[in-house]
GULUM-784834 format. One record per residue: residue in three letters; y, z, x of N, C-alpha, C in turn. Coordinates in pm, whole numbers, padded with zeros to 5 digits, always signed. Example, Ala and Ser with C-alpha at 12.3 -4.5 7.8 and 13.67 -1.06 7.14 Angstrom:
<recs>
ALA-00569+00780+01319-00450+00780+01230-00330+00780+01320
SER-00225+00708+01285-00106+00714+01367+00003+00787+01290
</recs>
This chain:
<recs>
UNK-01658-01069-01865-01726-00955-01771-01886-00973-01811
UNK-01902-00915-01692-02069-00877-01698-02136-00748-01836
UNK-02202-00764-01871-02239-00654-01969-02352-00584-01916
UNK-02372-00602-01780-02500-00528-01713-02416-00407-01629
UNK-02427-00318-01653-02349-00176-01621-02454-00110-01509
UNK-02316-00133-01445-02394-00028-01286-02432+00077-01341
UNK-02509+00149-01246-02523+00314-01310-02437+00441-01213
UNK-02338+00389-01235-02244+00503-01111-02126+00512-01188
UNK-02097+00676-01178-01990+00716-01264-01809+00722-01129
UNK-01776+00817-01192-01655+00799-01098-01721+00883-00932
UNK-01674+00821-00846-01696+00870-00688-01633+00917-00619
UNK-01649+01008-00578-01501+01132-00515-01576+01097-00370
UNK-01478+01048-00287-01513+01054-00185-01441+01108-00079
UNK-01329+01224-00117-01217+01299-00048-01305+01411-00010
UNK-01433+01405+00026-01440+01553+00068-01400+01608+00172
UNK-01371+01530+00261-01349+01571+00382-01153+01582+00425
UNK-01105+01509+00288-00944+01475+00267-00901+01652+00258
UNK-00793+01668+00367-00722+01815+00373-00675+01811+00219
UNK-00646+01916+00118-00523+01949+00015-00414+01831+00075
UNK-00348+01812-00058-00237+01681-00002-00085+01783+00046
UNK-00059+01932-00025-00002+01974+00052+00010+02032+00196
UNK-00092+02073+00224-00169+02120+00362-00126+01974+00478
UNK-00183+01855+00417-00205+01741+00509-00054+01696+00474
UNK+00053+01745+00414+00196+01688+00428+00255+01794+00491
UNK+00241+01940+00502+00286+02022+00590+00241+01997+00726
UNK+00101+01948+00762+00081+01896+00916+00164+01816+00946
UNK+00156+01707+00886+00266+01558+00940+00405+01610+00948
UNK+00457+01698+00851+00559+01725+00818+00639+01763+00953
UNK+00610+01885+00998+00602+01948+01115+00562+01902+01260
UNK+00458+01818+01242+00492+01725+01398+00581+01622+01411
UNK+00611+01559+01269+00686+01462+01322+00835+01512+01340
UNK+00879+01615+01240+01002+01668+01302+01039+01736+01438
UNK+00898+01760+01456+00923+01853+01620+00892+01777+01744
UNK+00897+01657+01672+00885+01507+01745+00976+01511+01852
UNK+01034+01419+01985+01156+01401+02022+01231+01300+01962
UNK+01144+01171+01850+01191+01104+01797+01156+01141+01626
UNK+01213+01207+01584+01183+01278+01471+01129+01132+01329
UNK+00996+01167+01301+00961+01088+01160+00858+01147+01095
UNK+00854+01073+00962+00758+01135+00872+00684+01020+00822
UNK+00564+01023+00808+00481+00923+00786+00506+00873+00626
UNK+00529+00730+00612+00578+00686+00472+00451+00708+00371
UNK+00320+00733+00402+00262+00793+00285+00345+00868+00191
UNK+00382+00978+00261+00432+01078+00198+00562+01059+00085
UNK+00588+00940+00111+00709+00879+00007+00666+00884-00126
UNK+00512+00889-00160+00510+00822-00273+00434+00948-00332
UNK+00460+01086-00370+00473+01165-00451+00459+01111-00623
UNK+00439+01146-00723+00495+01184-00832+00644+01084-00866
UNK+00720+01189-00806+00895+01138-00830+00883+00992-00730
UNK+00823+01001-00631+00877+00907-00507+00777+00746-00600
UNK+00686+00788-00655+00632+00675-00717+00664+00585-00844
UNK+00779+00660-00908+00845+00673-01013+00946+00588-00986
UNK+01026+00631-00855+01153+00533-00787+01078+00427-00758
UNK+00987+00402-00690+00938+00287-00660+00902+00202-00740
UNK+00863+00245-00876+00827+00152-00981+01001+00118-01023
UNK+01094+00190-01009+01240+00152-01046+01323+00041-00956
UNK+01245+00074-00800+01277-00016-00706+01208-00178-00699
UNK+01087-00209-00812+01048-00327-00817+01131-00387-00939
UNK+01218-00324-00982+01276-00370-01109+01394-00417-01044
UNK+01477-00382-00977+01601-00422-00897+01601-00602-00882
UNK+01742-00641-00901+01795-00755-00889+01735-00835-00724
UNK+01793-00727-00655+01765-00743-00492+01600-00738-00438
UNK+01511-00684-00531+01372-00656-00465+01277-00734-00506
UNK+01264-00874-00421+01224-00995-00451+01055-00978-00420
UNK+01000-00853-00328+00891-00884-00345+00777-00853-00475
UNK+00807-00755-00544+00712-00736-00656+00689-00890-00756
UNK+00840-00923-00818+00765-01026-00885+00792-01130-00842
UNK+00802-01175-00687+00756-01311-00643+00589-01313-00590
UNK+00543-01170-00562+00386-01182-00563+00352-01193-00691
UNK+00355-01131-00825+00309-01126-00961+00332-01310-00976
UNK+00444-01371-00901+00444-01480-00984+00374-01568-00889
UNK+00307-01563-00764+00237-01594-00703+00093-01645-00743
UNK+00062-01499-00787-00055-01434-00846-00116-01485-00954
UNK+00000-01512-01059-00022-01582-01191-00078-01760-01168
UNK-00021-01750-01051-00050-01923-01008-00190-01986-00946
UNK-00202-01877-00876-00333-01896-00785-00491-01826-00858
UNK-00436-01742-00936-00582-01649-00984-00659-01751-01014
UNK-00635-01846-01083-00776-01969-01117-00846-02009-00982
UNK-00759-02030-00915-00830-02106-00751-00911-01954-00735
UNK-00871-01849-00699-00947-01749-00674-01079-01695-00751
UNK-01050-01729-00869-01189-01711-00979-01300-01807-00953
UNK-01258-01942-00905-01344-02013-00885-01414-02005-00762
UNK-01368-01932-00642-01445-01901-00563-01532-01831-00574
UNK-01532-01684-00667-01561-01594-00673-01737-01577-00714
UNK-01837-01545-00685-01928-01596-00732-01956-01498-00853
UNK-02004-01551-00984-02064-01460-01104-02121-01326-01003
UNK-02097-01210-01127-02132-01080-01080-02070-01040-00965
UNK-01991-01030-00920-01905-00991-00814-01839-00867-00828
UNK-01792-00812-00737-01754-00678-00765-01569-00723-00737
UNK-01512-00672-00781-01371-00694-00718-01298-00504-00697
UNK-01277-00530-00571-01267-00375-00507-01119-00403-00443
UNK-01053-00285-00536-00889-00260-00471-00863-00178-00377
UNK-00778-00161-00286-00780-00059-00182-00616-00030-00231
UNK-00616+00121-00267-00473+00138-00314-00401+00122-00438
UNK-00493+00121-00536-00480+00081-00677-00383+00175-00757
UNK-00365+00234-00722-00231+00286-00770-00263+00281-00954
UNK-00108+00223-00955-00130+00150-01119-00228+00103-01168
UNK-00231-00006-01097-00330-00132-01079-00248-00239-01182
UNK-00112-00274-01183-00097-00341-01282-00107-00450-01255
UNK-00096-00512-01134-00108-00629-01057-00251-00686-01086
UNK-00338-00581-01052-00481-00607-01086-00496-00683-01243
UNK-00445-00648-01330-00431-00717-01448-00453-00854-01457
UNK-00379-00922-01372-00366-01056-01363-00468-01131-01325
UNK-00577-01031-01219-00698-01081-01150-00795-01107-01249
UNK-00826-00952-01324-00922-00899-01405-00903-01044-01478
UNK-00793-01070-01567-00771-01159-01672-00852-01291-01634
UNK-00821-01319-01529-00862-01467-01469-01042-01409-01425
UNK-01094-01321-01353-01190-01312-01345-01304-01277-01420
UNK-01302-01349-01478-01433-01333-01587-01544-01327-01619
UNK-01617-01316-01495-01755-01304-01457-01756-01245-01361
UNK-01686-01086-01340-01737-00989-01248-01835-00884-01336
UNK-01918-00842-01197-01981-00739-01293-01949-00584-01270
UNK-01784-00597-01206-01707-00457-01218-01611-00461-01166
UNK-01515-00365-01160-01380-00307-01101-01401-00202-01006
UNK-01352-00207-00887-01386-00056-00839-01246-00046-00774
UNK-01181+00054-00812-01035+00127-00759-00987+00212-00727
UNK-01004+00204-00535-00967+00318-00479-00829+00362-00459
UNK-00823+00480-00471-00677+00554-00468-00721+00723-00392
UNK-00636+00738-00324-00633+00916-00314-00628+00982-00389
UNK-00562+00938-00533-00505+01009-00629-00569+01020-00711
UNK-00646+01109-00762-00730+01109-00899-00647+01083-00993
UNK-00586+01200-01033-00501+01108-01161-00428+01004-01178
UNK-00380+00939-01087-00367+00786-01101-00474+00707-01119
UNK-00623+00742-01063-00715+00644-01097-00763+00683-01251
UNK-00737+00785-01286-00781+00823-01426-00664+00737-01537
UNK-00562+00769-01516-00489+00662-01581-00516+00556-01583
UNK-00508+00465-01460-00542+00332-01478-00659+00332-01512
UNK-00799+00389-01498-00930+00358-01572-00873+00350-01724
UNK-00790+00442-01776-00750+00451-01922-00714+00355-01997
UNK-00633+00280-01912-00529+00162-01952-00640+00017-01943
UNK-00691+00023-01848-00781-00088-01809-00889-00122-01920
UNK-00967-00018-01928-01073+00021-02040-01022-00034-02142
UNK-00912-00026-02240-00872-00060-02342-00836-00182-02355
UNK-00811-00233-02220-00744-00407-02232-00870-00461-02231
UNK-00999-00419-02142-01076-00498-02086-01229-00400-02123
UNK-01254-00407-02258-01361-00291-02305-01479-00343-02273
UNK-01518-00443-02186-01653-00490-02143-01622-00483-01987
UNK-01544-00436-01927-01545-00429-01801-01574-00295-01741
UNK-01695-00286-01690-01718-00139-01587-01639-00111-01457
UNK-01591+00010-01502-01441+00030-01378-01528+00183-01335
UNK-01504+00139-01201-01593+00255-01119-01469+00340-01058
UNK-01392+00413-01027-01277+00492-00984-01350+00576-00839
UNK-01273+00509-00739-01318+00596-00599-01199+00684-00543
UNK-01210+00802-00532-01142+00865-00493-01146+00875-00333
UNK-01052+00837-00255-01103+00840-00094-00945+00771-00026
UNK-00963+00810+00069-00866+00740+00221-00920+00623+00257
UNK-00899+00495+00179-00960+00355+00280-00922+00379+00397
UNK-00814+00412+00487-00767+00415+00585-00867+00493+00698
UNK-01001+00544+00629-01084+00657+00734-01223+00621+00683
UNK-01305+00691+00676-01456+00680+00672-01516+00655+00542
UNK-01427+00602+00458-01441+00597+00291-01584+00510+00340
UNK-01686+00555+00236-01811+00457+00194-01789+00421+00059
UNK-01855+00313+00025-01859+00294-00170-02015+00321-00182
UNK-02054+00346-00309-02168+00396-00329-02255+00295-00267
UNK-02389+00332-00258-02473+00234-00208-02559+00149-00246
UNK-02525+00164-00405-02572+00054-00510-02513+00004-00504
UNK-02395-00016-00452-02254-00137-00450-02326-00206-00356
UNK-02387-00216-00252-02440-00254-00143-02484-00416-00101
UNK-02571-00423-00271-02613-00597-00239-02533-00678-00307
UNK-02411-00654-00339-02373-00677-00505-02204-00794-00387
UNK-02196-00907-00386-02032-00981-00373-01899-00863-00395
UNK-01859-00900-00291-01712-00811-00344-01606-00890-00290
UNK-01528-00883-00357-01426-00930-00333-01252-00850-00291
UNK-01174-00801-00201-01111-00691-00215-00940-00750-00230
UNK-00885-00682-00274-00773-00656-00337-00668-00577-00264
UNK-00542-00646-00194-00484-00542-00143-00353-00613-00164
UNK-00289-00594-00250-00096-00661-00273-00020-00549-00232
UNK+00128-00617-00251+00234-00529-00240+00265-00538-00080
UNK+00193-00603-00002+00305-00593+00110+00259-00486+00183
UNK+00187-00354+00120+00141-00250+00212+00119-00238+00386
UNK+00049-00368+00394+00018-00385+00536+00122-00397+00639
UNK+00220-00443+00580+00351-00426+00664+00412-00304+00677
UNK+00333-00241+00660+00425-00085+00689+00367-00025+00803
UNK+00257-00058+00862+00174-00020+00957+00247-00132+01075
UNK+00238-00040+01173+00257-00162+01345+00134-00228+01345
UNK+00149-00334+01422+00043-00441+01423-00116-00388+01449
UNK-00078-00306+01551-00228-00265+01598-00303-00173+01481
UNK-00219-00086+01402-00280-00049+01326-00312-00117+01224
UNK-00244-00217+01165-00250-00296+01059-00392-00363+01062
UNK-00393-00423+01187-00560-00485+01267-00711-00400+01226
UNK-00670-00230+01273-00736-00126+01207-00761-00149+01080
UNK-00668-00137+01023-00736-00118+00908-00750-00245+00808
UNK-00710-00352+00835-00787-00452+00803-00930-00461+00829
UNK-00984-00433+00976-01102-00416+00983-01218-00353+00889
UNK-01097-00196+00913-01231-00078+00836-01205-00134+00655
UNK-01124-00222+00637-01178-00305+00489-01234-00366+00501
UNK-01280-00440+00635-01430-00562+00629-01522-00443+00627
UNK-01517-00368+00709-01622-00286+00724-01669-00231+00547
UNK-01544-00172+00477-01622-00154+00349-01683-00260+00293
UNK-01601-00369+00310-01678-00468+00168-01796-00528+00232
UNK-01799-00525+00355-01960-00600+00422-01916-00740+00435
UNK-02013-00778+00508-02066-00928+00557-02012-00998+00431
UNK-01990-01081+00431-01985-01230+00342-01889-01192+00235
UNK-01829-01102+00274-01700-01078+00168-01544-01143+00164
UNK-01493-01109+00062-01359-01195+00094-01240-01126+00035
UNK-01117-01107+00106-01006-01049+00079-00893-01089+00038
UNK-00824-01055-00050-00684-01130-00119-00593-01013-00090
UNK-00488-01086+00011-00413-00914+00054-00252-01006+00047
UNK-00153-00945+00036-00008-00979-00019+00063-00946+00145
UNK+00139-01009+00197+00201-01020+00324+00324-01068+00302
UNK+00455-00964+00309+00613-01018+00312+00599-01137+00421
UNK+00680-01262+00408+00755-01335+00489+00872-01297+00584
UNK+00927-01362+00685+01001-01335+00705+01115-01423+00664
UNK+01248-01389+00703+01364-01503+00573+01483-01435+00645
UNK+01558-01440+00576+01702-01434+00590+01733-01309+00626
UNK+01828-01251+00704+01805-01107+00722+01931-01038+00592
UNK+01982-01129+00555+02088-01052+00448+02032-01037+00317
UNK+01922-01128+00304+01765-01099+00138+01738-00967+00181
UNK+01666-00956+00290+01558-00830+00343+01708-00718+00338
UNK+01791-00703+00376+01877-00617+00371+01902-00529+00234
UNK+01978-00656+00183+01989-00637+00013+01880-00574-00074
UNK+01725-00621-00025+01650-00544-00091+01625-00380-00083
UNK+01628-00373+00063+01611-00230+00098+01755-00138+00129
UNK+01867-00197+00017+02003-00147+00046+02059-00186-00105
UNK+01956-00143-00204+02046-00207-00337+02156-00096-00409
UNK+02260-00197-00467+02367-00144-00514+02361-00031-00632
UNK+02226-00010-00623+02267+00069-00733+02215+00229-00666
UNK+02167+00218-00532+02118+00319-00469+01994+00386-00508
UNK+01899+00327-00621+01761+00388-00607+01693+00363-00477
UNK+01692+00284-00384+01621+00301-00227+01651+00392-00200
UNK+01778+00411-00174+01854+00552-00145+01749+00686-00166
UNK+01761+00667-00281+01721+00765-00419+01544+00810-00330
UNK+01513+00731-00356+01344+00690-00315+01341+00743-00201
UNK+01418+00709-00077+01429+00780+00056+01428+00926+00076
UNK+01539+00950+00034+01610+01101-00011+01474+01181-00078
UNK+01390+01131-00144+01290+01188-00217+01181+01259-00123
UNK+01161+01194-00007+01066+01232+00096+01121+01417+00131
UNK+01259+01419+00124+01324+01588+00191+01308+01696+00052
UNK+01321+01577-00057+01323+01675-00179+01213+01687-00198
UNK+01080+01623-00177+00968+01664-00227+00941+01762-00097
UNK+00961+01766+00059+00960+01864+00101+01019+02029+00088
UNK+01131+01996+00036+01200+02117-00074+01093+02174-00189
UNK+01020+02112-00291+00989+02137-00381+00849+02175-00337
UNK+00776+02145-00264+00626+02157-00251+00610+02235-00127
UNK+00727+02252-00017+00694+02308+00086+00804+02463+00139
UNK+00905+02428+00036+00996+02517+00038+01096+02534+00167
UNK+01069+02375+00209+01210+02383+00311+01308+02360+00251
UNK+01445+02362+00344+01566+02395+00336+01656+02272+00355
UNK+01590+02121+00296+01686+02038+00338+01804+02018+00245
UNK+01922+02047+00273+02046+01991+00216+02083+01836+00150
UNK+02053+01776+00059+01980+01621+00067+02163+01558+00088
UNK+02230+01622+00038+02373+01594+00053+02451+01580+00212
UNK+02386+01612+00290+02354+01627+00428+02283+01492+00516
UNK+02234+01417+00430+02168+01317+00470+02194+01210+00423
UNK+02197+01091+00507+02196+00926+00411+02086+00832+00448
UNK+02052+00739+00343+01976+00602+00393+02031+00545+00446
UNK+01942+00494+00569+01970+00364+00634+01837+00301+00643
UNK+01866+00153+00614+01805+00032+00632+01805-00044+00719
UNK+01783-00084+00835+01830-00195+00943+01709-00291+00971
UNK+01767-00413+01015+01657-00512+01042+01643-00529+01213
UNK+01536-00481+01223+01493-00500+01388+01446-00668+01417
UNK+01498-00748+01459+01489-00881+01464+01349-00858+01539
UNK+01352-00814+01719+01293-00828+01775+01136-00830+01736
UNK+01117-00689+01648+01007-00686+01610+00959-00719+01466
UNK+01064-00806+01413+01089-00881+01289+01040-00755+01163
UNK+01111-00669+01191+01075-00551+01044+01203-00490+01011
UNK+01206-00459+00900+01317-00363+00845+01264-00181+00873
UNK+01342-00133+00938+01343+00010+00989+01398+00122+00907
UNK+01338+00227+00800+01425+00308+00700+01383+00425+00808
UNK+01520+00471+00764+01503+00615+00794+01647+00690+00737
UNK+01627+00839+00768+01728+00915+00668+01796+01014+00853
UNK+01953+00952+00788+02035+00944+00901+02129+01177+00866
UNK+02083+01279+00960+02192+01352+00957+02313+01310+00975
UNK+02412+01369+00884+02558+01328+00909+02619+01462+00918
UNK+02583+01521+00979+02630+01658+01036+02563+01698+01158
UNK+02625+01769+01219+02494+01853+01312+02460+02035+01198
UNK+02349+02016+01215+02268+02103+01140+02153+02175+01174
UNK+02071+02327+01117+01967+02304+01130+01923+02340+00995
UNK+01741+02330+00993+01717+02313+00883+01614+02395+00929
UNK+01566+02553+00792+01428+02595+00797+01348+02508+00716
UNK+01210+02492+00827+01097+02401+00771+01050+02491+00805
UNK+00890+02536+00712+00789+02639+00733+00831+02691+00857
UNK+00887+02800+00822+00881+02897+00966+00964+02823+01068
UNK+00995+02702+01059+01062+02641+01212+01235+02598+01171
UNK+01290+02644+01284+01425+02604+01271+01439+02468+01347
UNK+01467+02372+01239+01452+02247+01295+01605+02172+01315
UNK+01651+02162+01450+01782+02104+01472+01824+01981+01424
UNK+01949+01962+01425+01986+01799+01405+02116+01759+01444
UNK+02126+01674+01543+02272+01630+01592+02301+01547+01451
UNK+02441+01509+01485+02531+01431+01393+02474+01291+01432
UNK+02483+01218+01335+02401+01063+01361+02241+01053+01368
UNK+02193+01157+01426+02032+01164+01431+01978+01137+01336
UNK+01832+01060+01351+01771+00977+01228+01628+01009+01249
UNK+01585+01071+01093+01414+01098+01084+01343+00952+00998
UNK+01289+00885+01061+01222+00750+01068+01154+00803+00981
UNK+01130+00715+00884+01071+00678+00716+00953+00574+00704
UNK+01011+00488+00722+00911+00359+00688+00921+00242+00800
UNK+00850+00171+00864+00856+00050+00897+00827-00065+00818
UNK+00890-00182+00792+00829-00306+00678+00806-00424+00730
UNK+00719-00413+00821+00697-00555+00909+00699-00680+00835
UNK+00764-00797+00840+00778-00940+00777+00664-01017+00908
UNK+00599-01108+00822+00511-01222+00934+00592-01376+00847
UNK+00565-01418+00983+00557-01549+00937+00363-01610+00911
UNK+00327-01714+00836+00179-01722+00844+00086-01702+00933
UNK+00140-01779+01018+00037-01810+01176+00034-01643+01247
UNK+00154-01592+01229+00112-01489+01286+00047-01369+01202
UNK+00028-01362+01075-00046-01269+00988-00172-01322+01009
UNK-00211-01462+01036-00334-01541+00978-00407-01455+01146
UNK-00339-01511+01249-00354-01403+01409-00393-01275+01395
UNK-00334-01222+01307-00373-01063+01268-00533-01046+01236
UNK-00505-01093+01137-00639-01094+01031-00774-01117+01124
UNK-00755-01244+01203-00852-01278+01292-00893-01140+01397
UNK-00787-01113+01436-00803-00981+01560-00897-00873+01462
UNK-00871-00849+01333-00954-00791+01275-01092-00815+01213
UNK-01134-00959+01255-01284-00967+01227-01258-01071+01097
UNK-01157-01129+01031-01144-01206+00953-01151-01352+00978
UNK-01197-01457+00876-01181-01588+00901-01052-01627+00779
UNK-00960-01675+00834-00823-01699+00742-00835-01796+00671
UNK-00865-01849+00544-00908-01919+00450-00757-01989+00428
UNK-00756-01965+00286-00639-02023+00190-00523-01942+00187
UNK-00395-02004+00163-00273-01915+00151-00176-02007+00032
UNK-00147-01869-00010-00047-01936-00128+00085-01890-00106
UNK+00199-01953-00146+00363-01897-00126+00418-01937-00233
UNK+00559-01904-00266+00617-01892-00347+00724-02040-00296
UNK+00804-02112-00417+00891-02244-00368+01010-02191-00199
UNK+01041-02060-00257+01141-02027-00137+01055-01971+00006
UNK+00953-01935-00008+00900-01886+00101+00896-01778+00135
UNK+00909-01670+00031+00962-01514+00035+00843-01465+00047
UNK+00731-01482+00041+00658-01414+00025+00518-01465+00048
UNK+00394-01426+00059+00258-01494+00105+00139-01412+00050
UNK+00051-01492-00036-00098-01416-00047-00187-01464+00023
UNK-00302-01416+00097-00374-01449+00191-00546-01433+00149
UNK-00601-01533+00177-00744-01507+00138-00818-01527+00243
UNK-00889-01411+00288-00980-01400+00448-01119-01367+00395
UNK-01190-01436+00455-01329-01420+00455-01421-01344+00523
UNK-01460-01295+00545-01560-01175+00668-01699-01255+00685
UNK-01730-01344+00793-01854-01413+00827-01961-01335+00842
UNK-02085-01405+00743-02182-01290+00773-02248-01329+00899
UNK-02322-01205+00956-02360-01160+01099-02489-01280+01127
UNK-02481-01337+01201-02571-01425+01228-02685-01374+01290
UNK-02841-01376+01269-02923-01314+01354-02961-01377+01476
</recs>
């Protein structure tokens, strides 16, 4: 790791972001009062939701985390060899930064690691752990929403950057939104940068359905937690026993659709409104798009990136893509 420290401390880019409860309240009401009810998937990840998702990653049916980890362990040396000395590793949605440790172990000539996350507490926890493991690494927490108008500290502008967006989170967005997000990452990183991004691959439907309908019911609990969160944080009155988890495969769009289905006719008080549910009516909570390699590369090109290398596992379950942001020509 570089011993030349940048003079930048923790950076808060979240000053224009609404308080979490207010943002959740606005999104919850808007989604539940729409003709087709929905709640944005980002609200699945409160503290309890994040704990449940970590449990999901350990399930035998849930292949993405262990498969992506194995691929990263294999390709980390390739990524290191293409990374200039003195670069910054910039992770989008760093969370606990566990997969990041694989790259940090390999990228031994970095100037620093920039962790971007909307949660200051997650950033602090990750910084403490990583500082203990990599004591010579400069770590820069950036609190903010990278899907919006986030800017990195100006001191980072001239430094080569490599972005990191693991976990197939890109699949939670419809393709137009995914392209917009990739384009915004390119804006944040700047011309001449690189991005390492994970994308789940299309595969046998039975493998996909098992991963989102695990035998232990952890995914169901994770999905239902979004209603429990509304009860805890916003004093809503959802009876979780009257909703059930559903995950189905949409073959036309190549995605898993996750929802919560009302098993009875019911009316739920939510923030001063009476929200009616018919028996069988669903609240959509998450898409998870699956790509073939050519399809994802086309998406990246739409966003202004040039696809380079791709790494996959032997069963073609998951892919990691290397994208380049071409320098602007004079």
